[in-house]
N, CA, C and O atoms as a Maestro MAE file, in Angstrom:
{
 s_m_m2io_version
 :::
 2.0.0
}

f_m_ct {
 s_m_title
 :::
 protein
 m_atom[320] {
  # First column is atom index #
  i_m_mmod_type
  r_m_x_coord
  r_m_y_coord
  r_m_z_coord
  i_m_residue_number
  s_m_chain_name
  s_m_pdb_residue_name
  s_m_pdb_atom_name
  i_m_atomic_number
  :::
  1 25 44.460 -78.530 -27.225 1 A "MET " " N  " 7
  2 3 43.442 -78.558 -26.204 1 A "MET " " CA " 6
  3 2 42.751 -77.440 -26.284 1 A "MET " " C  " 6
  4 15 43.346 -76.363 -26.227 1 A "MET " " O  " 8
  5 25 41.356 -77.504 -26.431 2 A "ASP " " N  " 7
  6 3 40.703 -76.371 -26.450 2 A "ASP " " CA " 6
  7 2 40.182 -75.742 -25.119 2 A "ASP " " C  " 6
  8 15 40.450 -76.374 -24.097 2 A "ASP " " O  " 8
  9 25 39.477 -74.589 -24.993 3 A "LYS " " N  " 7
  10 3 39.244 -73.927 -23.793 3 A "LYS " " CA " 6
  11 2 38.441 -74.663 -22.859 3 A "LYS " " C  " 6
  12 15 38.642 -74.695 -21.644 3 A "LYS " " O  " 8
  13 25 37.300 -75.397 -23.628 4 A "LYS " " N  " 7
  14 3 36.288 -75.943 -22.787 4 A "LYS " " CA " 6
  15 2 36.965 -77.304 -22.035 4 A "LYS " " C  " 6
  16 15 36.829 -77.578 -20.843 4 A "LYS " " O  " 8
  17 25 37.616 -77.973 -22.889 5 A "ALA " " N  " 7
  18 3 38.217 -79.260 -22.266 5 A "ALA " " CA " 6
  19 2 39.242 -78.961 -21.095 5 A "ALA " " C  " 6
  20 15 39.335 -79.705 -20.119 5 A "ALA " " O  " 8
  21 25 40.012 -77.803 -21.267 6 A "LEU " " N  " 7
  22 3 40.903 -77.420 -20.210 6 A "LEU " " CA " 6
  23 2 40.142 -77.058 -18.900 6 A "LEU " " C  " 6
  24 15 40.562 -77.367 -17.785 6 A "LEU " " O  " 8
  25 25 38.970 -76.366 -19.133 7 A "ARG " " N  " 7
  26 3 38.077 -75.881 -18.095 7 A "ARG " " CA " 6
  27 2 37.595 -77.003 -17.496 7 A "ARG " " C  " 6
  28 15 37.505 -76.950 -16.270 7 A "ARG " " O  " 8
  29 25 37.211 -78.157 -18.125 8 A "LEU " " N  " 7
  30 3 36.595 -79.275 -17.497 8 A "LEU " " CA " 6
  31 2 37.682 -80.080 -16.743 8 A "LEU " " C  " 6
  32 15 37.344 -80.698 -15.733 8 A "LEU " " O  " 8
  33 25 39.036 -80.115 -17.191 9 A "GLN " " N  " 7
  34 3 39.969 -80.727 -16.482 9 A "GLN " " CA " 6
  35 2 40.358 -79.993 -15.086 9 A "GLN " " C  " 6
  36 15 40.539 -80.605 -14.033 9 A "GLN " " O  " 8
  37 25 40.452 -78.654 -15.233 10 A "VAL " " N  " 7
  38 3 40.542 -77.903 -13.938 10 A "VAL " " CA " 6
  39 2 39.461 -78.196 -12.900 10 A "VAL " " C  " 6
  40 15 39.719 -78.377 -11.710 10 A "VAL " " O  " 8
  41 25 38.179 -78.232 -13.450 11 A "GLU " " N  " 7
  42 3 37.105 -78.535 -12.687 11 A "GLU " " CA " 6
  43 2 37.067 -79.816 -11.936 11 A "GLU " " C  " 6
  44 15 36.725 -79.943 -10.761 11 A "GLU " " O  " 8
  45 25 37.415 -80.647 -12.659 12 A "ALA " " N  " 7
  46 3 37.516 -82.049 -12.068 12 A "ALA " " CA " 6
  47 2 38.609 -82.180 -10.969 12 A "ALA " " C  " 6
  48 15 38.396 -82.784 -9.918 12 A "ALA " " O  " 8
  49 25 39.811 -81.570 -11.277 13 A "LYS " " N  " 7
  50 3 40.792 -81.476 -10.245 13 A "LYS " " CA " 6
  51 2 40.515 -80.728 -8.964 13 A "LYS " " C  " 6
  52 15 40.917 -81.076 -7.854 13 A "LYS " " O  " 8
  53 25 39.821 -79.715 -9.221 14 A "LEU " " N  " 7
  54 3 39.350 -78.770 -7.986 14 A "LEU " " CA " 6
  55 2 38.276 -79.599 -7.121 14 A "LEU " " C  " 6
  56 15 38.189 -79.614 -5.893 14 A "LEU " " O  " 8
  57 25 37.564 -80.211 -7.955 15 A "GLU " " N  " 7
  58 3 36.596 -81.117 -7.033 15 A "GLU " " CA " 6
  59 2 37.044 -82.247 -6.225 15 A "GLU " " C  " 6
  60 15 36.450 -82.605 -5.208 15 A "GLU " " O  " 8
  61 25 38.134 -82.827 -6.700 16 A "THR " " N  " 7
  62 3 38.843 -83.832 -6.027 16 A "THR " " CA " 6
  63 2 39.563 -83.052 -4.710 16 A "THR " " C  " 6
  64 15 39.362 -83.370 -3.537 16 A "THR " " O  " 8
  65 25 40.337 -82.093 -5.111 17 A "ALA " " N  " 7
  66 3 41.055 -81.435 -4.123 17 A "ALA " " CA " 6
  67 2 40.277 -80.785 -2.986 17 A "ALA " " C  " 6
  68 15 40.700 -80.741 -1.830 17 A "ALA " " O  " 8
  69 25 39.005 -80.238 -3.425 18 A "LEU " " N  " 7
  70 3 38.343 -79.531 -2.257 18 A "LEU " " CA " 6
  71 2 37.204 -80.266 -2.010 18 A "LEU " " C  " 6
  72 15 36.149 -79.641 -1.905 18 A "LEU " " O  " 8
  73 25 37.199 -81.633 -1.880 19 A "ALA " " N  " 7
  74 3 36.064 -82.475 -1.434 19 A "ALA " " CA " 6
  75 2 35.782 -82.432 -0.085 19 A "ALA " " C  " 6
  76 15 34.754 -82.977 0.316 19 A "ALA " " O  " 8
  77 25 36.609 -81.812 0.767 20 A "ASP " " N  " 7
  78 3 36.202 -81.564 2.206 20 A "ASP " " CA " 6
  79 2 35.368 -80.481 2.355 20 A "ASP " " C  " 6
  80 15 34.646 -80.428 3.351 20 A "ASP " " O  " 8
  81 25 35.347 -79.531 1.456 21 A "PHE " " N  " 7
  82 3 34.531 -78.277 1.634 21 A "PHE " " CA " 6
  83 2 33.175 -78.587 1.005 21 A "PHE " " C  " 6
  84 15 32.293 -77.732 1.088 21 A "PHE " " O  " 8
  85 25 32.941 -79.744 0.383 22 A "LYS " " N  " 7
  86 3 31.563 -79.967 -0.201 22 A "LYS " " CA " 6
  87 2 30.821 -80.561 0.847 22 A "LYS " " C  " 6
  88 15 29.646 -80.786 0.557 22 A "LYS " " O  " 8
  89 25 31.224 -80.909 2.106 23 A "LYS " " N  " 7
  90 3 30.357 -81.237 3.186 23 A "LYS " " CA " 6
  91 2 29.737 -80.023 3.875 23 A "LYS " " C  " 6
  92 15 28.648 -80.144 4.436 23 A "LYS " " O  " 8
  93 25 30.355 -78.915 3.855 24 A "GLY " " N  " 7
  94 3 29.775 -77.628 4.297 24 A "GLY " " CA " 6
  95 2 28.820 -76.837 3.498 24 A "GLY " " C  " 6
  96 15 28.069 -76.003 4.005 24 A "GLY " " O  " 8
  97 25 28.867 -77.135 2.135 25 A "LEU " " N  " 7
  98 3 27.808 -76.588 1.109 25 A "LEU " " CA " 6
  99 2 26.948 -77.628 0.649 25 A "LEU " " C  " 6
  100 15 27.161 -78.839 0.714 25 A "LEU " " O  " 8
  101 25 25.883 -76.996 0.144 26 A "SER " " N  " 7
  102 3 25.011 -77.914 -0.763 26 A "SER " " CA " 6
  103 2 25.763 -78.462 -2.003 26 A "SER " " C  " 6
  104 15 26.846 -77.958 -2.297 26 A "SER " " O  " 8
  105 25 25.327 -79.307 -2.625 27 A "ASP " " N  " 7
  106 3 25.917 -79.732 -4.063 27 A "ASP " " CA " 6
  107 2 25.948 -78.738 -4.985 27 A "ASP " " C  " 6
  108 15 26.950 -78.441 -5.635 27 A "ASP " " O  " 8
  109 25 24.798 -78.168 -5.075 28 A "LYS " " N  " 7
  110 3 24.466 -77.062 -6.252 28 A "LYS " " CA " 6
  111 2 25.550 -75.870 -6.074 28 A "LYS " " C  " 6
  112 15 26.297 -75.479 -6.971 28 A "LYS " " O  " 8
  113 25 25.500 -75.403 -4.856 29 A "LYS " " N  " 7
  114 3 26.466 -74.330 -4.500 29 A "LYS " " CA " 6
  115 2 27.837 -74.692 -4.727 29 A "LYS " " C  " 6
  116 15 28.572 -73.893 -5.307 29 A "LYS " " O  " 8
  117 25 28.295 -75.880 -4.311 30 A "PHE " " N  " 7
  118 3 29.680 -76.418 -4.531 30 A "PHE " " CA " 6
  119 2 30.119 -76.343 -5.956 30 A "PHE " " C  " 6
  120 15 31.153 -75.818 -6.369 30 A "PHE " " O  " 8
  121 25 29.036 -77.038 -6.766 31 A "LYS " " N  " 7
  122 3 29.510 -77.130 -8.210 31 A "LYS " " CA " 6
  123 2 29.591 -75.605 -8.836 31 A "LYS " " C  " 6
  124 15 30.443 -75.357 -9.688 31 A "LYS " " O  " 8
  125 25 28.760 -74.696 -8.424 32 A "LYS " " N  " 7
  126 3 28.741 -73.406 -8.939 32 A "LYS " " CA " 6
  127 2 30.027 -72.646 -8.468 32 A "LYS " " C  " 6
  128 15 30.488 -71.756 -9.183 32 A "LYS " " O  " 8
  129 25 30.590 -72.967 -7.326 33 A "HIS " " N  " 7
  130 3 31.687 -72.171 -6.960 33 A "HIS " " CA " 6
  131 2 33.016 -72.776 -7.660 33 A "HIS " " C  " 6
  132 15 33.961 -72.086 -8.043 33 A "HIS " " O  " 8
  133 25 32.931 -74.127 -7.756 34 A "ILE " " N  " 7
  134 3 33.862 -74.844 -8.565 34 A "ILE " " CA " 6
  135 2 34.061 -74.437 -10.044 34 A "ILE " " C  " 6
  136 15 35.170 -74.313 -10.564 34 A "ILE " " O  " 8
  137 25 32.990 -74.260 -10.614 35 A "LYS " " N  " 7
  138 3 32.779 -73.771 -11.985 35 A "LYS " " CA " 6
  139 2 33.388 -72.499 -12.195 35 A "LYS " " C  " 6
  140 15 34.177 -72.275 -13.113 35 A "LYS " " O  " 8
  141 25 32.977 -71.570 -11.243 36 A "LYS " " N  " 7
  142 3 33.485 -70.145 -11.426 36 A "LYS " " CA " 6
  143 2 35.097 -70.097 -11.286 36 A "LYS " " C  " 6
  144 15 35.842 -69.408 -11.984 36 A "LYS " " O  " 8
  145 25 35.458 -70.911 -10.311 37 A "ALA " " N  " 7
  146 3 37.149 -70.972 -10.087 37 A "ALA " " CA " 6
  147 2 37.653 -71.612 -11.081 37 A "ALA " " C  " 6
  148 15 38.752 -71.146 -11.381 37 A "ALA " " O  " 8
  149 25 37.262 -72.663 -11.862 38 A "SER " " N  " 7
  150 3 37.685 -73.182 -12.969 38 A "SER " " CA " 6
  151 2 37.718 -72.331 -14.218 38 A "SER " " C  " 6
  152 15 38.634 -72.448 -15.032 38 A "SER " " O  " 8
  153 25 36.761 -71.509 -14.367 39 A "LYS " " N  " 7
  154 3 36.875 -70.336 -15.357 39 A "LYS " " CA " 6
  155 2 37.845 -69.510 -15.215 39 A "LYS " " C  " 6
  156 15 38.575 -69.212 -16.160 39 A "LYS " " O  " 8
  157 25 38.006 -68.957 -13.848 40 A "LEU " " N  " 7
  158 3 39.047 -68.053 -13.669 40 A "LEU " " CA " 6
  159 2 40.603 -68.594 -13.855 40 A "LEU " " C  " 6
  160 15 41.492 -67.916 -14.371 40 A "LEU " " O  " 8
  161 25 40.758 -69.842 -13.379 41 A "LEU " " N  " 7
  162 3 42.056 -70.483 -13.562 41 A "LEU " " CA " 6
  163 2 42.284 -70.788 -15.079 41 A "LEU " " C  " 6
  164 15 43.382 -70.536 -15.576 41 A "LEU " " O  " 8
  165 25 41.324 -71.296 -15.785 42 A "SER " " N  " 7
  166 3 41.546 -71.724 -17.148 42 A "SER " " CA " 6
  167 2 41.730 -70.504 -18.127 42 A "SER " " C  " 6
  168 15 42.302 -70.619 -19.211 42 A "SER " " O  " 8
  169 25 41.213 -69.362 -17.668 43 A "ASP " " N  " 7
  170 3 41.347 -68.156 -18.565 43 A "ASP " " CA " 6
  171 2 43.047 -67.661 -18.481 43 A "ASP " " C  " 6
  172 15 43.680 -67.182 -19.422 43 A "ASP " " O  " 8
  173 25 43.481 -67.880 -17.321 44 A "GLY " " N  " 7
  174 3 44.805 -67.506 -17.104 44 A "GLY " " CA " 6
  175 2 45.897 -68.558 -17.973 44 A "GLY " " C  " 6
  176 15 46.926 -68.179 -18.531 44 A "GLY " " O  " 8
  177 25 45.440 -69.802 -17.929 45 A "LEU " " N  " 7
  178 3 46.203 -70.782 -18.670 45 A "LEU " " CA " 6
  179 2 46.090 -70.651 -20.182 45 A "LEU " " C  " 6
  180 15 47.095 -70.940 -20.830 45 A "LEU " " O  " 8
  181 25 45.010 -70.258 -20.820 46 A "MET " " N  " 7
  182 3 44.701 -70.210 -22.085 46 A "MET " " CA " 6
  183 2 45.024 -68.777 -22.709 46 A "MET " " C  " 6
  184 15 44.167 -67.959 -23.044 46 A "MET " " O  " 8
  185 25 46.471 -68.603 -22.812 47 A "LEU " " N  " 7
  186 3 46.877 -67.316 -23.272 47 A "LEU " " CA " 6
  187 2 46.853 -67.564 -24.814 47 A "LEU " " C  " 6
  188 15 47.088 -68.646 -25.352 47 A "LEU " " O  " 8
  189 25 46.518 -66.343 -25.468 48 A "PRO " " N  " 7
  190 3 46.483 -66.426 -27.014 48 A "PRO " " CA " 6
  191 2 48.028 -66.656 -27.575 48 A "PRO " " C  " 6
  192 15 49.005 -66.069 -27.110 48 A "PRO " " O  " 8
  193 25 48.065 -67.468 -28.490 49 A "ALA " " N  " 7
  194 3 49.366 -67.750 -29.188 49 A "ALA " " CA " 6
  195 2 49.682 -66.498 -29.973 49 A "ALA " " C  " 6
  196 15 48.783 -65.830 -30.484 49 A "ALA " " O  " 8
  197 25 51.026 -66.164 -30.075 50 A "LYS " " N  " 7
  198 3 51.428 -64.973 -30.707 50 A "LYS " " CA " 6
  199 2 51.586 -65.323 -32.263 50 A "LYS " " C  " 6
  200 15 52.239 -66.304 -32.619 50 A "LYS " " O  " 8
  201 25 51.042 -64.590 -33.039 51 A "LYS " " N  " 7
  202 3 51.020 -64.809 -34.480 51 A "LYS " " CA " 6
  203 2 52.485 -64.401 -34.991 51 A "LYS " " C  " 6
  204 15 53.064 -63.391 -34.591 51 A "LYS " " O  " 8
  205 25 53.005 -65.286 -35.904 52 A "ALA " " N  " 7
  206 3 54.227 -64.746 -36.551 52 A "ALA " " CA " 6
  207 2 53.800 -63.818 -37.590 52 A "ALA " " C  " 6
  208 15 52.853 -64.049 -38.341 52 A "ALA " " O  " 8
  209 25 54.611 -62.625 -37.626 53 A "ILE " " N  " 7
  210 3 54.410 -61.766 -38.589 53 A "ILE " " CA " 6
  211 2 55.280 -62.046 -39.872 53 A "ILE " " C  " 6
  212 15 56.509 -62.004 -39.823 53 A "ILE " " O  " 8
  213 25 54.573 -62.336 -41.038 54 A "SER " " N  " 7
  214 3 55.306 -62.748 -42.167 54 A "SER " " CA " 6
  215 2 55.949 -61.523 -42.773 54 A "SER " " C  " 6
  216 15 55.564 -60.390 -42.484 54 A "SER " " O  " 8
  217 25 57.071 -61.800 -43.736 55 A "LYS " " N  " 7
  218 3 57.722 -60.633 -44.124 55 A "LYS " " CA " 6
  219 2 56.931 -59.783 -45.123 55 A "LYS " " C  " 6
  220 15 57.280 -58.619 -45.319 55 A "LYS " " O  " 8
  221 25 55.896 -60.305 -45.754 56 A "GLU " " N  " 7
  222 3 55.145 -59.514 -46.693 56 A "GLU " " CA " 6
  223 2 54.118 -58.762 -45.849 56 A "GLU " " C  " 6
  224 15 53.866 -57.612 -46.210 56 A "GLU " " O  " 8
  225 25 53.465 -59.266 -44.737 57 A "ALA " " N  " 7
  226 3 52.721 -58.576 -43.857 57 A "ALA " " CA " 6
  227 2 53.354 -57.540 -43.125 57 A "ALA " " C  " 6
  228 15 52.615 -56.616 -42.784 57 A "ALA " " O  " 8
  229 25 54.633 -57.472 -42.780 58 A "ALA " " N  " 7
  230 3 55.314 -56.719 -42.061 58 A "ALA " " CA " 6
  231 2 55.245 -55.134 -42.611 58 A "ALA " " C  " 6
  232 15 55.381 -54.899 -43.811 58 A "ALA " " O  " 8
  233 25 55.073 -54.310 -41.852 59 A "PRO " " N  " 7
  234 3 54.941 -52.885 -42.222 59 A "PRO " " CA " 6
  235 2 56.311 -52.285 -42.904 59 A "PRO " " C  " 6
  236 15 57.356 -52.254 -42.253 59 A "PRO " " O  " 8
  237 25 56.251 -51.895 -44.013 60 A "ALA " " N  " 7
  238 3 57.608 -51.272 -44.639 60 A "ALA " " CA " 6
  239 2 58.091 -50.113 -43.774 60 A "ALA " " C  " 6
  240 15 57.281 -49.320 -43.294 60 A "ALA " " O  " 8
  241 25 59.247 -50.021 -43.595 61 A "LYS " " N  " 7
  242 3 59.748 -48.756 -42.841 61 A "LYS " " CA " 6
  243 2 60.125 -47.822 -43.974 61 A "LYS " " C  " 6
  244 15 60.648 -48.193 -45.025 61 A "LYS " " O  " 8
  245 25 59.797 -46.524 -43.645 62 A "ALA " " N  " 7
  246 3 60.108 -45.461 -44.662 62 A "ALA " " CA " 6
  247 2 61.590 -45.237 -44.608 62 A "ALA " " C  " 6
  248 15 62.207 -45.039 -43.561 62 A "ALA " " O  " 8
  249 25 62.168 -45.284 -45.911 63 A "LYS " " N  " 7
  250 3 63.589 -45.089 -46.028 63 A "LYS " " CA " 6
  251 2 63.805 -43.591 -46.091 63 A "LYS " " C  " 6
  252 15 62.985 -42.827 -46.600 63 A "LYS " " O  " 8
  253 25 65.056 -43.175 -45.500 64 A "ALA " " N  " 7
  254 3 65.299 -41.773 -45.484 64 A "ALA " " CA " 6
  255 2 65.639 -41.322 -46.947 64 A "ALA " " C  " 6
  256 15 66.329 -42.061 -47.649 64 A "ALA " " O  " 8
  257 25 65.237 -40.298 -47.354 65 A "VAL " " N  " 7
  258 3 65.362 -39.866 -48.556 65 A "VAL " " CA " 6
  259 2 66.610 -38.807 -48.532 65 A "VAL " " C  " 6
  260 15 66.632 -37.784 -47.847 65 A "VAL " " O  " 8
  261 25 67.477 -39.182 -49.271 66 A "ALA " " N  " 7
  262 3 68.736 -38.248 -49.273 66 A "ALA " " CA " 6
  263 2 68.493 -37.087 -50.127 66 A "ALA " " C  " 6
  264 15 67.755 -37.256 -51.098 66 A "ALA " " O  " 8
  265 25 69.030 -35.868 -49.903 67 A "LYS " " N  " 7
  266 3 68.701 -34.895 -50.695 67 A "LYS " " CA " 6
  267 2 69.648 -34.883 -52.056 67 A "LYS " " C  " 6
  268 15 70.857 -35.077 -51.934 67 A "LYS " " O  " 8
  269 25 69.166 -34.691 -53.116 68 A "LYS " " N  " 7
  270 3 69.782 -34.577 -54.438 68 A "LYS " " CA " 6
  271 2 70.815 -33.464 -54.347 68 A "LYS " " C  " 6
  272 15 70.628 -32.346 -53.866 68 A "LYS " " O  " 8
  273 25 71.969 -33.957 -54.902 69 A "PRO " " N  " 7
  274 3 73.163 -32.857 -55.099 69 A "PRO " " CA " 6
  275 2 72.772 -31.766 -56.069 69 A "PRO " " C  " 6
  276 15 73.344 -30.677 -56.024 69 A "PRO " " O  " 8
  277 25 71.846 -32.012 -56.918 70 A "MET " " N  " 7
  278 3 71.521 -30.918 -57.815 70 A "MET " " CA " 6
  279 2 70.669 -29.678 -57.083 70 A "MET " " C  " 6
  280 15 70.622 -28.510 -57.467 70 A "MET " " O  " 8
  281 25 70.083 -30.202 -56.045 71 A "ALA " " N  " 7
  282 3 69.298 -29.067 -55.277 71 A "ALA " " CA " 6
  283 2 70.302 -28.128 -54.593 71 A "ALA " " C  " 6
  284 15 70.114 -26.918 -54.472 71 A "ALA " " O  " 8
  285 25 71.375 -28.785 -54.161 72 A "LYS " " N  " 7
  286 3 72.186 -27.896 -53.362 72 A "LYS " " CA " 6
  287 2 73.065 -26.825 -54.483 72 A "LYS " " C  " 6
  288 15 73.501 -25.723 -54.148 72 A "LYS " " O  " 8
  289 25 73.188 -27.362 -55.709 73 A "LYS " " N  " 7
  290 3 73.992 -26.495 -56.705 73 A "LYS " " CA " 6
  291 2 72.819 -25.414 -56.953 73 A "LYS " " C  " 6
  292 15 73.203 -24.244 -56.970 73 A "LYS " " O  " 8
  293 25 71.744 -25.594 -57.105 74 A "ALA " " N  " 7
  294 3 70.699 -24.691 -57.671 74 A "ALA " " CA " 6
  295 2 70.521 -23.770 -56.484 74 A "ALA " " C  " 6
  296 15 70.280 -22.594 -56.754 74 A "ALA " " O  " 8
  297 25 70.596 -24.102 -55.280 75 A "LYS " " N  " 7
  298 3 70.586 -23.058 -54.047 75 A "LYS " " CA " 6
  299 2 71.673 -22.186 -54.204 75 A "LYS " " C  " 6
  300 15 71.542 -20.964 -54.131 75 A "LYS " " O  " 8
  301 25 72.816 -22.790 -54.431 76 A "LYS " " N  " 7
  302 3 74.218 -21.910 -54.336 76 A "LYS " " CA " 6
  303 2 73.997 -20.806 -55.626 76 A "LYS " " C  " 6
  304 15 74.135 -19.598 -55.434 76 A "LYS " " O  " 8
  305 25 73.701 -21.270 -56.729 77 A "ALA " " N  " 7
  306 3 73.498 -20.451 -57.766 77 A "ALA " " CA " 6
  307 2 72.419 -19.351 -57.682 77 A "ALA " " C  " 6
  308 15 72.545 -18.236 -58.187 77 A "ALA " " O  " 8
  309 25 71.361 -19.775 -57.002 78 A "ALA " " N  " 7
  310 3 70.213 -18.738 -56.721 78 A "ALA " " CA " 6
  311 2 70.733 -17.765 -55.620 78 A "ALA " " C  " 6
  312 15 70.190 -16.665 -55.518 78 A "ALA " " O  " 8
  313 25 71.681 -18.084 -54.851 79 A "ALA " " N  " 7
  314 3 72.161 -17.209 -53.827 79 A "ALA " " CA " 6
  315 2 73.134 -16.137 -54.358 79 A "ALA " " C  " 6
  316 15 73.289 -15.052 -53.798 79 A "ALA " " O  " 8
  317 25 73.751 -16.503 -55.430 80 A "LYS " " N  " 7
  318 3 74.873 -15.475 -56.095 80 A "LYS " " CA " 6
  319 2 74.171 -14.431 -56.644 80 A "LYS " " C  " 6
  320 15 74.768 -13.514 -57.209 80 A "LYS " " O  " 8
  :::
 }
 m_bond[319] {
  # First column is bond index #
  i_m_from
  i_m_to
  i_m_order
  :::
  1 1 2 1
  2 2 3 1
  3 3 4 2
  4 3 5 1
  5 5 6 1
  6 6 7 1
  7 7 8 2
  8 7 9 1
  9 9 10 1
  10 10 11 1
  11 11 12 2
  12 11 13 1
  13 13 14 1
  14 14 15 1
  15 15 16 2
  16 15 17 1
  17 17 18 1
  18 18 19 1
  19 19 20 2
  20 19 21 1
  21 21 22 1
  22 22 23 1
  23 23 24 2
  24 23 25 1
  25 25 26 1
  26 26 27 1
  27 27 28 2
  28 27 29 1
  29 29 30 1
  30 30 31 1
  31 31 32 2
  32 31 33 1
  33 33 34 1
  34 34 35 1
  35 35 36 2
  36 35 37 1
  37 37 38 1
  38 38 39 1
  39 39 40 2
  40 39 41 1
  41 41 42 1
  42 42 43 1
  43 43 44 2
  44 43 45 1
  45 45 46 1
  46 46 47 1
  47 47 48 2
  48 47 49 1
  49 49 50 1
  50 50 51 1
  51 51 52 2
  52 51 53 1
  53 53 54 1
  54 54 55 1
  55 55 56 2
  56 55 57 1
  57 57 58 1
  58 58 59 1
  59 59 60 2
  60 59 61 1
  61 61 62 1
  62 62 63 1
  63 63 64 2
  64 63 65 1
  65 65 66 1
  66 66 67 1
  67 67 68 2
  68 67 69 1
  69 69 70 1
  70 70 71 1
  71 71 72 2
  72 71 73 1
  73 73 74 1
  74 74 75 1
  75 75 76 2
  76 75 77 1
  77 77 78 1
  78 78 79 1
  79 79 80 2
  80 79 81 1
  81 81 82 1
  82 82 83 1
  83 83 84 2
  84 83 85 1
  85 85 86 1
  86 86 87 1
  87 87 88 2
  88 87 89 1
  89 89 90 1
  90 90 91 1
  91 91 92 2
  92 91 93 1
  93 93 94 1
  94 94 95 1
  95 95 96 2
  96 95 97 1
  97 97 98 1
  98 98 99 1
  99 99 100 2
  100 99 101 1
  101 101 102 1
  102 102 103 1
  103 103 104 2
  104 103 105 1
  105 105 106 1
  106 106 107 1
  107 107 108 2
  108 107 109 1
  109 109 110 1
  110 110 111 1
  111 111 112 2
  112 111 113 1
  113 113 114 1
  114 114 115 1
  115 115 116 2
  116 115 117 1
  117 117 118 1
  118 118 119 1
  119 119 120 2
  120 119 121 1
  121 121 122 1
  122 122 123 1
  123 123 124 2
  124 123 125 1
  125 125 126 1
  126 126 127 1
  127 127 128 2
  128 127 129 1
  129 129 130 1
  130 130 131 1
  131 131 132 2
  132 131 133 1
  133 133 134 1
  134 134 135 1
  135 135 136 2
  136 135 137 1
  137 137 138 1
  138 138 139 1
  139 139 140 2
  140 139 141 1
  141 141 142 1
  142 142 143 1
  143 143 144 2
  144 143 145 1
  145 145 146 1
  146 146 147 1
  147 147 148 2
  148 147 149 1
  149 149 150 1
  150 150 151 1
  151 151 152 2
  152 151 153 1
  153 153 154 1
  154 154 155 1
  155 155 156 2
  156 155 157 1
  157 157 158 1
  158 158 159 1
  159 159 160 2
  160 159 161 1
  161 161 162 1
  162 162 163 1
  163 163 164 2
  164 163 165 1
  165 165 166 1
  166 166 167 1
  167 167 168 2
  168 167 169 1
  169 169 170 1
  170 170 171 1
  171 171 172 2
  172 171 173 1
  173 173 174 1
  174 174 175 1
  175 175 176 2
  176 175 177 1
  177 177 178 1
  178 178 179 1
  179 179 180 2
  180 179 181 1
  181 181 182 1
  182 182 183 1
  183 183 184 2
  184 183 185 1
  185 185 186 1
  186 186 187 1
  187 187 188 2
  188 187 189 1
  189 189 190 1
  190 190 191 1
  191 191 192 2
  192 191 193 1
  193 193 194 1
  194 194 195 1
  195 195 196 2
  196 195 197 1
  197 197 198 1
  198 198 199 1
  199 199 200 2
  200 199 201 1
  201 201 202 1
  202 202 203 1
  203 203 204 2
  204 203 205 1
  205 205 206 1
  206 206 207 1
  207 207 208 2
  208 207 209 1
  209 209 210 1
  210 210 211 1
  211 211 212 2
  212 211 213 1
  213 213 214 1
  214 214 215 1
  215 215 216 2
  216 215 217 1
  217 217 218 1
  218 218 219 1
  219 219 220 2
  220 219 221 1
  221 221 222 1
  222 222 223 1
  223 223 224 2
  224 223 225 1
  225 225 226 1
  226 226 227 1
  227 227 228 2
  228 227 229 1
  229 229 230 1
  230 230 231 1
  231 231 232 2
  232 231 233 1
  233 233 234 1
  234 234 235 1
  235 235 236 2
  236 235 237 1
  237 237 238 1
  238 238 239 1
  239 239 240 2
  240 239 241 1
  241 241 242 1
  242 242 243 1
  243 243 244 2
  244 243 245 1
  245 245 246 1
  246 246 247 1
  247 247 248 2
  248 247 249 1
  249 249 250 1
  250 250 251 1
  251 251 252 2
  252 251 253 1
  253 253 254 1
  254 254 255 1
  255 255 256 2
  256 255 257 1
  257 257 258 1
  258 258 259 1
  259 259 260 2
  260 259 261 1
  261 261 262 1
  262 262 263 1
  263 263 264 2
  264 263 265 1
  265 265 266 1
  266 266 267 1
  267 267 268 2
  268 267 269 1
  269 269 270 1
  270 270 271 1
  271 271 272 2
  272 271 273 1
  273 273 274 1
  274 274 275 1
  275 275 276 2
  276 275 277 1
  277 277 278 1
  278 278 279 1
  279 279 280 2
  280 279 281 1
  281 281 282 1
  282 282 283 1
  283 283 284 2
  284 283 285 1
  285 285 286 1
  286 286 287 1
  287 287 288 2
  288 287 289 1
  289 289 290 1
  290 290 291 1
  291 291 292 2
  292 291 293 1
  293 293 294 1
  294 294 295 1
  295 295 296 2
  296 295 297 1
  297 297 298 1
  298 298 299 1
  299 299 300 2
  300 299 301 1
  301 301 302 1
  302 302 303 1
  303 303 304 2
  304 303 305 1
  305 305 306 1
  306 306 307 1
  307 307 308 2
  308 307 309 1
  309 309 310 1
  310 310 311 1
  311 311 312 2
  312 311 313 1
  313 313 314 1
  314 314 315 1
  315 315 316 2
  316 315 317 1
  317 317 318 1
  318 318 319 1
  319 319 320 2
  :::
 }
}
């Protein structure tokens, strides 16, 4: 269901539910208020779908690099 179809459904349901208020307003103002309300309600209903991150697109974590044992021996030799 796309955004516009959802908004039109909400708009139709609001018109039937709030038919009593139509008597107090002109038809043009009533339609305008119903349209605004349906936009606000449908925006909350149409939440974006979360995209699944593929293994290839996932950022690679940096691996901890272990110190080489040769570096330790070289430091000990230099200290003597």
